[in-house]
C-alpha positions as CSV (number, residue, x, y, z in Angstrom):
1,M,-11.2,21.4,-3.5
2,T,-10.8,22.2,0.2
3,E,-12.8,22.0,3.3
4,S,-12.1,24.1,6.5
5,Q,-12.1,22.2,9.7
6,D,-11.3,23.6,13.2
7,A,-9.1,21.9,15.7
8,S,-12.1,20.7,17.8
9,A,-12.7,18.2,15.1
10,V,-9.6,16.3,16.1
11,K,-10.3,16.5,19.9
12,A,-7.6,19.0,20.6
13,V,-7.8,22.2,22.6
14,N,-5.6,25.2,21.5
15,A,-4.4,27.7,24.0
16,P,-4.6,31.3,22.6
17,D,-0.9,32.0,23.2
18,L,0.3,29.1,21.0
19,P,1.9,30.0,17.6
20,P,-0.4,29.7,14.6
21,L,-0.1,26.7,12.2
22,E,-1.9,25.9,9.0
23,V,-2.4,22.2,8.5
24,F,-3.2,20.8,5.1
25,L,-4.8,17.4,5.4
26,C,-4.6,15.4,2.2
27,A,-7.6,13.5,0.8
28,P,-7.5,10.8,-0.2
29,R,-5.1,9.3,2.3
30,G,-4.6,6.1,4.3
31,F,-6.3,2.8,3.6
32,C,-7.0,1.8,0.0
33,A,-9.6,-0.9,-1.0
34,G,-7.0,-3.6,-1.2
35,V,-5.5,-2.9,2.2
36,D,-9.0,-2.6,3.8
37,R,-10.0,-5.9,2.2
38,A,-6.9,-7.7,3.4
39,I,-7.4,-6.5,7.0
40,Q,-11.0,-7.5,7.0
41,I,-10.2,-10.9,5.7
42,V,-8.1,-11.5,8.8
43,E,-10.7,-10.0,11.1
44,L,-13.6,-11.9,9.5
45,A,-11.6,-15.2,9.6
46,L,-10.9,-14.7,13.3
47,E,-14.6,-14.0,13.9
48,T,-15.7,-17.0,11.8
49,Y,-13.1,-19.7,12.7
50,G,-11.8,-18.4,16.0
51,A,-8.1,-17.9,17.0
52,P,-5.5,-18.6,15.9
53,V,-5.4,-17.5,12.3
54,Y,-2.0,-17.7,10.6
55,V,-0.8,-15.0,8.3
56,R,2.2,-15.3,6.0
57,H,4.1,-12.1,6.1
58,E,2.7,-8.8,7.5
59,I,-0.8,-8.6,6.1
60,V,0.0,-5.0,5.2
61,H,3.1,-3.0,6.0
62,N,2.1,-1.3,9.1
63,K,3.2,-2.2,12.6
64,F,0.1,-0.7,14.3
65,V,-2.2,-2.8,12.2
66,V,-0.1,-6.0,12.7
67,E,0.0,-5.6,16.4
68,S,-3.7,-4.9,16.5
69,L,-4.4,-8.2,14.7
70,K,-2.0,-10.1,16.9
71,S,-4.0,-8.9,19.9
72,K,-7.1,-10.5,18.3
73,G,-5.4,-13.9,17.7
74,A,-3.5,-13.6,14.4
75,I,-0.1,-15.3,14.3
76,F,2.3,-13.8,11.7
77,V,5.0,-16.0,10.1
78,E,7.4,-15.4,7.3
79,E,7.2,-18.8,5.7
80,L,4.7,-21.7,5.8
81,D,7.2,-24.0,7.5
82,E,6.6,-22.0,10.6
83,V,2.9,-23.0,10.6
84,P,2.1,-26.2,12.5
85,D,-0.2,-28.8,11.0
86,T,-3.6,-27.1,11.5
87,D,-7.2,-26.9,10.3
88,Q,-7.2,-23.2,11.0
89,P,-7.0,-20.7,8.2
90,V,-3.7,-19.6,6.7
91,I,-3.8,-16.2,5.0
92,F,-1.5,-14.8,2.3
93,S,-0.8,-11.1,2.6
94,A,-2.0,-8.3,0.3
95,H,1.3,-8.1,-1.5
96,G,0.8,-11.4,-3.3
97,V,2.9,-14.6,-3.2
98,P,4.8,-16.8,-5.6
99,K,2.9,-19.8,-7.0
100,S,5.1,-22.1,-4.9
101,V,3.4,-20.8,-1.7
102,P,-0.2,-22.0,-2.4
103,A,1.3,-25.2,-3.9
104,N,3.0,-25.7,-0.6
105,A,-0.2,-24.9,1.3
106,K,-2.1,-27.5,-0.8
107,A,0.6,-30.1,-0.2
108,R,0.2,-29.6,3.6
109,N,-3.7,-29.7,3.3
110,F,-4.0,-26.2,4.7
111,F,-7.2,-24.2,4.4
112,Y,-5.8,-21.0,3.0
113,L,-7.3,-17.6,2.1
114,D,-5.6,-15.3,-0.4
115,A,-5.7,-11.7,0.6
116,T,-3.7,-10.5,-2.4
117,C,-4.9,-7.2,-3.6
118,P,-6.9,-7.7,-6.8
119,L,-4.8,-5.0,-8.5
120,V,-1.6,-7.0,-7.8
121,S,-3.4,-10.2,-9.0
122,K,-4.1,-8.2,-12.3
123,V,-0.3,-7.8,-12.7
124,H,0.2,-11.5,-12.1
125,K,-2.2,-12.3,-14.9
126,E,-0.5,-9.9,-17.2
127,A,2.8,-11.5,-16.5
128,M,1.4,-15.0,-17.3
129,L,-0.3,-13.8,-20.4
130,H,2.9,-12.2,-21.8
131,D,4.7,-15.4,-21.0
132,K,2.1,-17.5,-22.8
133,R,2.5,-15.2,-25.8
134,G,6.2,-15.8,-25.8
135,H,7.2,-12.3,-24.7
136,E,10.3,-11.6,-22.7
137,I,9.1,-9.8,-19.6
138,V,10.5,-6.7,-17.9
139,L,9.2,-5.9,-14.4
140,I,9.7,-2.4,-13.1
141,G,10.0,-2.6,-9.3
142,H,12.1,-2.8,-6.2
143,A,14.2,-5.8,-5.6
144,G,13.3,-7.8,-2.5
145,H,9.8,-6.2,-2.1
146,P,7.2,-8.9,-1.4
147,E,5.1,-7.8,-4.3
148,V,8.0,-8.1,-6.7
149,I,8.9,-11.5,-5.3
150,G,5.3,-12.6,-5.7
151,T,5.0,-11.3,-9.3
152,M,8.3,-12.8,-10.4
153,G,7.3,-16.1,-8.7
154,Q,4.3,-16.5,-11.0
155,L,6.7,-17.8,-13.6
156,A,9.8,-19.9,-13.8
157,D,13.1,-18.7,-12.4
158,N,14.9,-16.1,-14.6
159,V,11.9,-15.5,-16.9
160,V,11.2,-12.1,-15.5
161,N,13.8,-9.3,-15.8
162,L,13.8,-6.8,-12.9
163,I,14.5,-3.2,-13.8
164,E,14.8,-0.7,-10.9
165,T,16.3,2.5,-12.6
166,V,16.8,4.2,-15.9
167,D,20.4,3.1,-15.7
168,D,19.2,-0.5,-15.5
169,V,17.5,0.0,-18.9
170,A,20.8,1.0,-20.5
171,R,22.5,-2.1,-19.1
172,F,19.7,-4.5,-19.9
173,K,20.5,-7.2,-22.6
174,P,17.4,-9.0,-23.7
175,N,17.4,-12.2,-25.6
176,D,15.1,-10.7,-28.3
177,P,14.9,-6.9,-28.3
178,E,11.9,-7.1,-30.6
179,N,9.8,-9.3,-28.4
180,L,9.6,-7.5,-25.0
181,A,6.7,-6.6,-22.7
182,W,6.8,-4.5,-19.5
183,I,4.7,-4.6,-16.3
184,T,5.2,-2.7,-13.0
185,Q,4.9,-3.0,-9.2
186,T,1.7,-1.3,-8.2
187,T,3.2,1.1,-5.5
188,L,5.9,2.9,-7.4
189,S,6.6,6.6,-7.9
190,L,4.6,7.8,-10.9
191,D,7.4,10.1,-12.1
192,D,10.2,7.6,-11.7
193,T,8.3,4.9,-13.4
194,A,7.4,7.2,-16.3
195,D,11.1,7.9,-16.8
196,I,11.9,4.2,-16.9
197,I,9.1,3.4,-19.3
198,L,10.2,6.2,-21.6
199,A,13.7,4.9,-21.5
200,L,12.5,1.4,-22.4
201,K,10.4,2.7,-25.2
202,E,13.2,4.7,-26.6
203,R,15.6,1.8,-26.5
204,F,13.1,-0.9,-27.5
205,P,10.4,0.8,-29.6
206,S,8.4,-2.4,-30.1
207,I,8.1,-3.2,-26.4
208,K,4.5,-3.9,-25.3
209,G,2.9,-2.6,-22.1
210,P,-0.4,-3.1,-20.2
211,N,-3.7,-1.8,-21.5
212,K,-3.9,0.2,-18.3
213,D,-1.1,1.3,-16.1
214,D,-0.2,-1.1,-13.3
215,I,0.4,1.5,-10.7
216,C,-2.8,1.4,-8.6
217,Y,-5.4,4.1,-8.3
218,A,-4.7,4.6,-4.6
219,T,-0.9,5.1,-5.2
220,T,-1.7,7.6,-8.0
221,N,-4.3,9.5,-6.0
222,R,-2.1,9.9,-2.9
223,Q,0.9,11.0,-4.9
224,E,-1.1,13.6,-6.8
225,A,-2.5,14.9,-3.5
226,V,1.0,15.3,-2.1
227,K,2.2,17.1,-5.3
228,Y,-0.6,19.6,-4.8
229,V,-0.1,20.4,-1.2
230,A,3.6,20.0,-0.7
231,P,4.6,23.4,-2.2
232,K,2.2,25.1,0.2
233,A,3.8,23.6,3.3
234,D,7.0,24.0,5.3
235,V,6.8,20.4,6.4
236,M,5.3,17.3,4.7
237,I,4.5,14.5,7.1
238,V,3.7,11.0,5.7
239,V,2.2,8.7,8.2
240,G,3.4,5.2,7.3
241,A,5.9,2.4,7.9
242,P,9.5,2.4,6.8
243,N,9.0,-0.8,4.9
244,S,5.9,0.4,3.1
245,S,6.8,1.1,-0.6
246,N,3.9,3.5,-1.2
247,S,4.6,5.4,1.9
248,K,8.3,5.9,1.0
249,R,7.3,7.1,-2.4
250,L,5.0,9.6,-0.9
251,R,7.8,11.1,1.2
252,E,10.0,11.3,-1.9
253,V,7.2,13.0,-3.9
254,G,6.8,15.6,-1.1
255,E,10.5,16.3,-1.2
256,R,10.6,16.6,-5.0
257,A,7.5,18.8,-5.0
258,G,9.4,21.5,-3.1
259,C,8.6,20.9,0.5
260,R,11.5,22.0,2.8
261,Q,11.2,18.9,5.0
262,S,9.4,15.7,3.9
263,L,9.2,13.1,6.7
264,L,8.0,9.5,7.0
265,L,6.8,8.7,10.5
266,Q,5.1,5.7,12.0
267,R,3.6,7.6,15.0
268,A,3.3,11.1,16.5
269,S,5.9,10.0,19.1
270,E,8.5,10.0,16.3
271,I,8.2,13.8,15.6
272,D,11.4,15.6,16.4
273,W,9.9,18.9,17.3
274,D,13.3,20.7,17.6
275,S,14.3,19.8,14.0
276,L,11.1,21.3,12.6
277,G,12.3,24.8,13.3
278,D,10.1,27.8,12.8
279,I,7.1,26.5,10.8
280,R,3.9,28.1,9.8
281,S,2.3,25.3,7.7
282,V,2.3,21.5,7.7
283,A,0.9,19.0,5.1
284,I,-0.2,15.6,6.4
285,T,-1.0,12.4,4.5
286,A,-0.8,8.7,5.1
287,G,0.3,5.7,3.1
288,A,-2.2,3.2,1.9
289,S,-1.6,0.8,4.8
290,A,-1.7,3.4,7.6
291,P,-4.9,3.6,9.7
292,E,-6.7,7.0,10.2
293,V,-6.2,6.8,14.0
294,L,-2.5,7.4,13.5
295,V,-3.2,10.5,11.4
296,E,-5.5,11.8,14.1
297,E,-2.7,11.2,16.6
298,V,-0.3,13.4,14.6
299,I,-2.9,16.2,14.2
300,E,-3.6,16.1,17.9
301,A,0.2,16.3,18.7
302,F,0.4,19.5,16.6
303,S,-2.7,20.9,18.2
304,E,-1.1,20.6,21.6
305,R,1.8,22.9,20.4
306,Y,0.2,25.2,17.9
307,Q,-3.0,27.1,17.2
308,V,-4.1,24.9,14.4
309,K,-6.2,25.9,11.5
310,M,-6.9,22.8,9.4
311,E,-7.9,22.6,5.8
312,V,-8.9,19.3,4.2
313,V,-7.6,19.3,0.6
314,I,-9.6,16.9,-1.6
315,T,-7.9,16.1,-4.9
316,A,-9.9,12.9,-5.8
317,K,-12.8,10.8,-4.6
318,E,-12.5,7.1,-4.0
319,D,-15.4,4.6,-3.8
320,I,-13.8,1.4,-4.9
321,T,-14.5,-1.8,-3.0
322,F,-13.2,-5.4,-3.4
323,N,-15.1,-8.6,-2.6
324,I,-13.7,-10.8,0.1
325,P,-13.1,-14.5,-0.9
326,R,-16.3,-16.4,-1.5
327,E,-15.4,-19.3,0.7
328,L,-14.8,-17.0,3.7
329,R,-18.0,-15.0,3.0
330,E,-20.1,-18.2,2.8
331,A,-18.6,-19.6,6.0
332,A,-19.2,-16.2,7.8
333,I,-22.8,-16.2,6.7
334,E,-23.2,-19.8,7.9
335,A,-21.6,-18.9,11.2
336,G,-24.0,-15.9,11.6
337,V,-21.1,-13.4,11.4
338,L,-22.3,-11.9,8.1
339,A,-25.9,-11.3,7.0
340,P,-26.9,-13.5,4.0
341,V,-27.4,-10.5,1.8
342,A,-23.7,-9.4,2.2
343,K,-21.8,-9.6,-1.0
344,A,-18.9,-7.3,-0.2
345,I,-17.6,-5.5,2.8
346,P,-17.4,-1.7,2.0
347,T,-14.1,0.1,2.5
348,V,-13.7,2.4,5.5
């Protein structure tokens, strides 16, 4: 499904002598419900308790978002030992944390708020359930990513086996090949993950998986949108951070879908106009942690150089919202920041 939209909608003025350019704007794109919830937890905590609010790790992987929250009074740290003794809120990022982190926070009497995406928390629960049932666990994901660290940290060391590639499956030596279960990071490539799962099932036919795929709806929807538009475009631009897993996967999906150039950019200022060459069409999307203002910035940059005809390509509708933590909601109501009837903050 598509919608036509002229360049005036992005506050750009095209001179008649500029070369024509067709822009395919993916929908859905940008913030997912989990990211939106995490950001709003930080913002609501600042409104309710005042600055500073401490955040362990980037709340989401986007420099623009992090800098914006810093300007409002958020202080970002990598570990809790960087936080002084305080009564102010300490917030855990959307990626999730090992169990040792809230245990440390309790030991220091911190008031903490967990902004872990509920879909990541679902994977944590799956891991603990498999462990309780005595299954040896395989986690499909990327080593060193905060979500993977958090998921593996739900259980004792060396309980979860990390698999990153099909080749890893061939090398994997489980303790009991008949008693395996797999889970995945939520922000992976659908196609890559499908290949790994297939390899696991072929080698270990009795391996158990989740009742529903762990890759989140937003990752799935954004990748499917890119697959649809990438073959139509000379250039695919993914607005997102270089440390954002879902954004990097979108760039890879665009490349595999047949786009001549598939680029991951944080801001419009990073566009290398000379390297684009002679183009007639561009597809634009954004990773799940990239705000819409950065997408508009990219569109406006193209509108300054081309006679833009924009088409919004809708491949899915999203209406999911997640509740903010009850203790924060109740405190915000008591402080007059939220109305008493508020049960959830809707996504943008």
